[in-house]
N, C-alpha and C positions, 0 to 999 in steps of 0.2 A: 738568324739564317747561320749567323756565331752560334747560334743558343743550342742550333739541331746540329752542327760539326761535333759541338762542344761533346753535344747527349750520344750522339752516335761514335767518336771516339771515345767516352765512357764508358759501353754499352759493351763495347767493342774488345775493352780492356779487360770486366770484367769475362766476355768468352775467354776471352785465351788465360786469364787466368784460371776454368771451371777448367778448360779443356786440357791446361797441361798438366791441374789436380787429375782427371783421369787418363791422363797419358802415363801418367808415373804410376796410379797404381794397377794402370795394363799392364804397362811393364815390367813391373814388381811377376805382377801373376805370373803371366809370361814367363821369365824369366828361371823360376823356382818350378814351374813345369818343365822347363828343357831344360833342369839341372837334373832333376825327377827321373826326366828322358832316356837321359846317357852318364848316368850313372850305376841306370842297374847293370847287372853284366849279364850278354848275351847269351 
C-alpha cells in the first residue's frame, strides 16, 4: 500500500514536470506568435 502510494506520487511528479516543460515551450511560442501578430502595422 505504502509503496503504491509512493510510486503514484513519483509518477505524478514526473508527469507534472513534463507537463510544465511542455507548457513553458508552448507558452513561449504563443507569446512570440502574438508579438509578431500585434507588432505588424495594419
